[in-house]
N, C-alpha and C positions, 0 to 999 in steps of 0.2 A: 593628733589628727582631727580630734573634734574642734579644736580651735581653728585649725587650717581650713576645715570645712566652712567655718563661719565667716572667713575672709569674704567670700562672695557677696554676703549680705551686711557687711559692716560690723560684724561682731568681733572682729580681730583684724590685725594687720599682719601681713606676712612677715615683715622684717622685725616688727616687735616681737613676734614669736620666735624668730630666728635668734635674735640677740638674747632673749630670755633662756632658750634652750642651750645656747653656747655656754651661759653661766651656770646652768644646771649640770651641764657635762654629758657625755656620750654614754656612760656606764652606770651612773649612780641610780639606785632605786630608793634613795633617802627621801622620805616624805617630808622632812624638815627642810632640806634643800629646796624641794619643789615649792613648798609654802613660801619660804623666804624669797625666792626669785620672782615668782608670780605675783606676790604682794608687792615687791618692789616695782615691777612693771606697772601694776594697777595704780600705784601711787603717782608714778612719774606721769602716766598718760592722764590721769585726773587733773593733776597740776597744770598740764598743759592745756586741758580743756578749760578749766577755771580762768587761766590767763587769757585764753581766746575770748571767753565770755566778757571779761572785763574790757577787752579792746572792742567789743561789739561784733565779733566774728561768730555769729550765731551758729551757722552751720558746722564750722570747725569745732566749736565747743560741743554741740550735740553729738557729733560722731566721736569725739574723744571720750566723752563721758560714757557713751554706750560701750565702746571697747573697754573701758576701765571696769565696767560691770562684769563683763565676761572674764576678765583677768582675775578679778576678786573671786568669782565663782569657782574658777579652776584652782585657786590658791588653796581652798579649803578642802578639796575632794578627798584627799588621803589622810585627813586628820580624824581622830576619833570623835564621836558625836558629842562627847562631853568637853572636848577642848574649847576654851573660851575664844580661841581665835576663830572658830567657825562663826560664832555669832558677830564678832567684829567684821569678818569679811562679808557676812550676809548684810548687816545693817549699812555698811559703806558702799558696797556694790549696788544694793537696791536703791540707796539714796542717790547714787550717781545716775542710774537709770531714770528715777523719777525727775531728776533735774532735767535729764535729756528729753523726757516726754513733755515737760512744759515748754520745750523749745520747738515743738512740732505743729503749732498753730492748731491744737486740738485734735490732730489725727490720732494721737495715742492719749486716751483718757483713762485716768485712774478711777476704779470702781470698787465698791464694798457691797458684797452680796449678803443680806441677812441670812443667818443660819443657826439654829439651835442656841439662841440667846447671845450670840456673838456676830462676827461678820468674817466673810473670806474675802481677802483683798486680791485684786487683780487689775486688768487692763481691758479696755475695749478699743480695738484698733480699726479704723475705718479707711475706705479708699479716698474719701473727700469729705468735705463738710456740707454737701447738698442736704443731708438730712433725710433723703429718701429711703424708703424700706428697701433692705437688702438681704439676700440670703446670708446666713451667718453660721460660722463654724466655731464650736466650743473645742478647744485644743487642750487636751489633758497631758500632763508630763509624767515622768516616771518616778522612780524611787528618790524622793527627796529633791526633785527638780525645783527650780525657782520658776515662778511665772514669768519673770523677766527674761530668763534665758530661752524660753519658747519662742520669743520675738526672733531670735536668731537660729532657731531650729525648724524653720518653715513658716514662722508667723508672719513674715514679711511677704510671703508668696500669696497669700490669700487676698490681702487688699490690692496687690498688683493685678488681680484678676476680677476686681469688683465685688469681692465678698468681705464681709466683716469677720474679724477673727477675735475671740475672746480667750484670754489666758487668766486663770484663776488659781490661787493657792487653795485648792481643795484638800481634804483630809489627808494627812501624811506627807504634806508637801509644804516648803516654803515658810511663811509667817504662820500659817495654821498649825504647823507641826512645833515650831520653835517657841512660839509665844502664847499660843491658845490651847496647846494639848489636844488638838483635834487629830487623832491618829488615823491611819488608814483603816479602812473597813471593807468587808466583802460586798455589802449592799451599796455599791456605788451609785446606784440610781437615786439614792436619797439626796446626797450633796448636789448631783447633777440636776435634779428636779429643782432645787433651790435656785440654781443659776438660771434654768430656763424660766422659772417664775419671774425672775429679775428681768430677763430679756424680753419677755412678752409685753412688758410695761413700755417698752422703748419704741418711739415711732420710727426709728431708723432700722428696725429689725422686722423682717417678714417672718412671722411666726409660723407660716406654713412651709418655710424653706430653711430649716435648722439642721445642721450636720454636727456630728460628733467624731473627734479624731483623738487617738491616743498613741503616744510614743513610748517605747520601752515598756515599763510596767503599766503604763497606760494602755498597752494592748490587751490588758485585762479589763482596766476600768471602762474603756469606751464600750466594748461589746457588751459587757454586764449591764451597764446602764442602758444602753440602746434596747436591750431585750425587754425591759420593764418599763420604758419611758416612750410612749407613743408619739410624742412631739418630735422625736429624731427621725429624720427621714433618710439618713444615710450614714453609715459609720465605718470608720477606718481603723485598723490596727497596724501601726507601724512598729512591727515586731509582734507576731502572733504568739499566742500562748494557749495552754489548756489548764494547767495547774501551776500557780506560783510557787507552791512548796517544791514540787519536783522539777519543773523547767526552769526555775530561777534560783531559789534559795539553796537547794541541794546541787543544782547544776554548777552554780558558780560561788563556791564558799567565801572568796574574798569580800563578798557584799552581805554576808550574813549579819555582821554587826549593824550595818546600815539598815537592813530590813527588820532587825529586832528594834532599832530605834523608832522607825516610822510606824511600826505596828504597836508601839507602846508595851513591848515585851521585856520583862526583866532578865530573860535567859533564853537559851536555845530550845529548851523544852516548851516554854510558853510560846515562843515564835512559831515552833512547828505546829502547835495546837491551833493557833490562831490562823496561820497561813493555809492550813488544810482546807479552810472554808473558801479560800480565793480560787475557785475553780469554775469552769464553764460547762461542766457536766450538768446536763439538764437545763442549761442556759442557751447554748448555741442554736438548738433547734427552734428556739422561740423567735429568732430573728426572722422577719419577713420583709425586710428592707434590703437595698443595695449594701453589699459588704465589700470592703477592699482590705486585703492583707498583704503586707510587705515584709520580707525577711530575708536574711543572708545565709548562705550555706556554711560560712566559717564563723558564725556568731558564737563566740566563746562565753557569753554572759546569759543568753537566753536560748534554751534548747529548741532547735528548729523542728524537732519531733512534735513539740506542743503546738506549733503553728500548723503543721500538717494535721494533726489530729483535729484542731479547731476547723480547719477547712473541710475535712471529710465529714464532720458532724453537721455542717450547714445544710439547710434544706431550702433556703430562700433561692429564687430563680436568678438573681443578679449577684454573682460573685466574681470578683476580679483578684487574681493572685499574681504577685510578682515575687518570684524567688530568685535572688540574685547569686550567680556563681561566678567568681572572678571579681570584676569590678562590682562593688556594691555588696560583697559577701560579708562585711564585718557588722558588728552590732549597729543598729540604726543606720547602716549604709553610709556611714560618714565619708568613706572613700569614694562615694558616687553621689555626694550630697546634692549637687545642683540638678542632676537627673532625678534622683528620688523624691525630693521635695517638689519638683515640677510635676511629676506624675501624680504624686499625692494630691495636690491642690487642683490640677486639671481634672482629676477624677471628680472632685466635688463640684467643679464648674459643670460638668456634663450631667451630674445627678441632681443638683439643686437648680441649675439654670443661671 
């Protein structure tokens, strides 16, 4: 469903997904079959993209390479964090996205943000090449999301509305987790501040109109950072939460190994100790800027009770809440994707101008 949602923005193709799903089968829950078939599709689509590039068919090549990145991302999802195929999928998928970015005439720019003796890698996506200062949204992903996949999870919507969007592998995610051992941390205002320092130096960023959005686990990262970072003028939690330990780790056990990995924990006990610090208790009431919260009533991954508790604790005057029941009720509202991402990005247009 997540891939099907991305069809609307070029992150997947309906019939490539259908053919892959047919090979996987209707009833299997075998992660090996899943990995094998999505890898096959990723390779086939990338090969088509490379062939198009050799012919000089730039648009065709760019689109195929972007879809290949999505398929590689999904191929690794059910593998253990220590499985070497995860690194292969990551390196190959991100390389394909980067090739595609080079074919956008500069609209997708690779960036490296200095942070604690290393860099956090990501992308700056702009509506055009005019260079004029624009409102800008830093878009934070969830549990081990790739910066690249955020482009297809709403990242295209902001430039379509005249807003820059920035997607960076902050701690606990993407290349920062895999290769730099930058694990997730409760004080997420620290890496966010590093990104904002970087953005303030750019002439195409209006530093007085910066927004922050977080999807899934990012529903903790974004509000936490915004509460301590005065440069953020509006914040959105695409999946609200209160406590990562209770609303995520305990609520959805299948992702516990993933959360142990991204928090740098050796076992369940250490993960519980660390994740107990990821709470908005004492934080939510610090927010004095516009806040947007979106959640689904049938979300089986992040407990909606946490979203409601977060909303109840807010004291800011400008709070917008979309609780989806029926269409949009799943995690991240993938079944209502076009509507949900439009509402998210439109909200920022109205708050940032």
